[in-house]
N, C-alpha and C positions, 0 to 999 in steps of 0.2 A: 563509608558505611560503618557505624559504630557498633562494637560488640558490647553486650551488657557489662556494666562496670564491675558487677560482682564476680563475673567470670575472670576479668583481668586481675582483680585483687587475689582471687583464689590461686591463679596461675603464678602470681608474683610471690606469694607466700610459699608456695611449694618449691619454686626455683630458689628462694632464699634459703629455705630449710634444707634443700639438696646441697647447696654450695657451702652452707655452714657445716653440714655433716662431713662433706668432702675435706673441708679445712681442718676439722677437728678430730677426724677418725684416727684412732691410734692403731698403729701396725705393730707386727711382731718386732720390727727393727727400731721402733720409737717407744720412748718412755711414755706412760700414760700421763696425759694432762700436761706435758712438758711444752713450753714455749721456746722455739728456737731463735726467733728474731722479734723484737719490738722496735717500731720506728715512728717517726713523724714525717708526714709528707705535706707538701703545699702545692696543689694543682691550680693552674690557670686555664680556663677554657674560653675561647672566642667562638661566638655563635652568630649565625645569620638566621633569623626567625621571621615568621609571618602570623598574622592574625586574620580573622574573618569577621566582617560586620556588614550589615545591609543598610543601605541608604535608598528610600523610596523604592524598595523591593529589589534594588540592583545590588549584587554582592561587591564587596570591596576587599582587597587583600594587601593591607599595608605591611611593610616589612621593615626591618632594622637590624643593625649590628650592635653587639655589646660584649663586654668581657665579664667573666664570673670567676670567683676565686674561693679558696677555703683552706682548711687545715685539718688533717686527720691523724689519728693514732691508730696504727695497724699492728696486728700480731700475725706472724706467719709460722708455719711449721711444715717440715718435710713429710709428704705422704708416702712417696715411693722414689727412691734414687733422686733424680733431679726434678721431680715433680713436687710442688708445694702448694698448700692451701693458705688462704689469707682472709682475715676478717678485720673490719675496721669500723670506727665511729668517729664522727667530726662535725665540724661546722662548714657550711657552704652557702655562699651568697650568690644566688642566681639572678642575673639581671637581663632584661629585655629592652631594647631601644626602639620600641614601636609606638607610633602615634595612632591611638584608637579611642572611641568613645568609652566613658566609664561613668559609674554612678558616684559622682563627687558629693562629698557630705556638705551640701549647701542648700539653704532655702531657695536659692534661685537656680533653676535647672534650665539651661539654654544650650546644651551641647558641649559639655566639658569633654576634653580629651587629654590623654596622657602624653607626656614628653618621653617618659620611660617609666618602668616599674621594676621592682625587685623584691626578692623573697629571701629572708634569713631562714636557713634550714638546719635541722639536725639531719645528717647524712649517715645511713647505715650501709655497709658494703661487705661483699663476700665474693670470693673468687678463687681461681686455680691458675698456676703459672708453671713455667719452666725455666730452669737455671742452667745456662751453658757456661761453664767455667773456662775462660780463655787461658789464664795462667793463675798464679798465686795472688795477684793483685786485681786483675780485671775479670768481669763476668758480664755476660748479656742476659738479661732477664726479660721474658715476655709473659703476659697474663691476660686473661679475660675476667672481668669482674662486673657484678651487678650492683647498682646503686639505688636506694630508695630514699626519697627526700620528703621530710615533714617540716612544714613552715610554722614558725611561731611569731613571725613579724613580717608585715607586708608594707611596702612604701611605694606610693604612686606620686610621681612628679607631674604636676599639672602643666599642660602646654601654655596656659594663660600665665603670663608674667606677674599678674596682680594677685594670684592665688597661692596660698602655701601648699606644700606637699601633704598628702593625706596619709596618715600611718595607722594601720590596723594591727590588732593583736590577736588574730584568729588562729586557730589550730586547723591547718590544712594539709591534707596529702598532696603535695605539690606535683610529684610525678616520679619517674623512674628512667634509668638509662642502663645500657650495657656499654662497656668501654674496653677497647683493645689497647693494651700498653706494651711498648717495648723500649728498653733503654740499657744504658751502661751503668754498672756499679763498680766503684773502686774501693778497695780496702785501704783504710788509713792506718789502722792498727789491727791486731788480732780480733778485737772485739767491735770496732767502730768502722762503718762504711758509709759512703756518700753515693748518691745515685741521681742520674737525670734521665727523664723519660719523654717519649712522645706519646700523646694520647689521641685516640680516635673513637669518640662516642658514636653509638649507633643504636637502633631500635629505641629512639628517645620518644617518650610519651609524656606529655604534660596534661594534667587534669584540668578541671573547670574551676574558675573563681567567680563567685556570684556578683562581684562588683562590676563585671562586664555585662552589659545589657543583652538580653536575649529577646529579639522582637518575634521569635517564633518561626522565622524562616529555616534556621539550621541550628543543630546542637553545637556546631563549631563556634558560634558567637561567643559563648561563655568560656571557651578553652583558653587557657593561659597563653599558649602559643603553639605553633607547629614548626618543627625544625627543618630548615632548608640545608644548613651545613654546619658543622662543628669540628673543631680541632683544638688541641692544647698541648701543654707541657706540664711537667711536674719535677720538683726537686725533692729529695728525701735524705734523711739521715737515720741510720739503723744501728741498733746495739745487738750484736750476735751473742747468744748464750753458748 
């Protein structure tokens, strides 16, 4: 059962505003507007997703696996003791390996299907985390953060070998995720540190894409995908002020 999309947008905006305020709130112990750490991170996510379409009134649920990746710039700041806030912006390529019907740009329409499809996104993120210092060199960091994806380019690989991929340049709100992250960070110098993290995305919601036909049986038919399982890893490099 679907809740009105305006409600979801309102909830997302409020959550993002809350996380941003947590990440940037200055405390008595923190200098105003100071940035404690700036870093670059490269996440890779493996997903198993499914879609919905109807054939002669009967539902079909094709699924497929794919890997997605990106690069982010993150700024983090201590909020209180070992608790920190983080915000970020970056690029993320979200891919789905699902064979499903779509509206291929062709004068001949005889049931085109995708082999796979992907979305080039601008990614906005905000979250809070906890830093446990093991010793002067190593620390364990855990966090929960919210990602919102906005696509500026979409690519659909046609299942037919005689057809070219279709590339669109629409502005789409692709979807959103929450992600749990835990990992190890190692100090290389006083200022520079490297990290590796495990990622566990959850509460994943993908929006609709009009290229996927809707026969009127269900709103799910136009949905980009529905997540079955996801996991990933991330490597990062940080500069500490």
